[in-house]
C-alpha positions, 0 to 999 in steps of 0.5 A: 148326666148320660145316664139311660133310664132302665129299659124296664122303669115306668116313672109315670103312670096314668090314673082316671076316674072317668067312667068310676065317680059312683059317689053321687052320679047317678048317670055312672052305673056299672055298665058305664064303668064297664064299657068305659074299661073296655074302650081304654083296653081296645084303645090300648090294644090299637095303639100297640097294634099299629106299633107292631105293623110298623115293626114287623114291616122294619124288622126284616133282618135275618141275623138274631141271637140264638134265643131268638132263632129258637124262639123263631122256630129256625125262621128265615125272618126271626123278628117277624116270625116273633112278632106276627103272633103278638100282632095277630093277638092284639088284632084278635083281642081288639075284635073280642073288645068290640064284639063285647061292646056290641053285645054280641058273642065274643069270638073263641081264642087267646086274648092279651090279658097281661102286660107280660104277654107284650113285653116278653117277645118285645123284649126278646127282640130287643135283646137280640138286636143288641146282642148282634150289634144292632143297638141304633135299630133296637133303640128306635121304635122297638125301645119306644114301644117297650116304653109305652108298654111299660107306661101304659100296660094293656088297659092305657091307664089305671081306673080309679072307682069310687063307690059311695060309702053308704053301699060299703056299709050296705055290703059289709052289714051283710057280710057279718 
């Protein structure tokens, strides 16, 4: 039919109860659930980081729209200037998760917490490339990454945590 999927569409989503099956499995503790959630965030950051390293390498062009020019601080290579801080944020996030998993102090600094932190700079680059007549470049690896960001978010998948109903009953009894 030739119709393009909207840029921000996410026609599929992923859910897992790995590490969240607490309704009868004595091996699934709060620690296990936390580790699984941290590992999925680490994996997401690692995969996005690999994509960003590639994009920073590829997007060396100097022609951009005014919005990206302003955002980049008038940098000679505006796409790289916009994407490098995101790459560094992913590196720092990955290191912080590793520290948390190892029981070490988490390094200070901003961490990746929301889909918008990823989406916004990538989308700004995408819009600029389209506005500047570089649709083929925009619709390559950058579009693929934008679609993955919408599909997987910052956690790679949504976690379904199941708890024994007796625990819920006990918690509600204590509240009322």
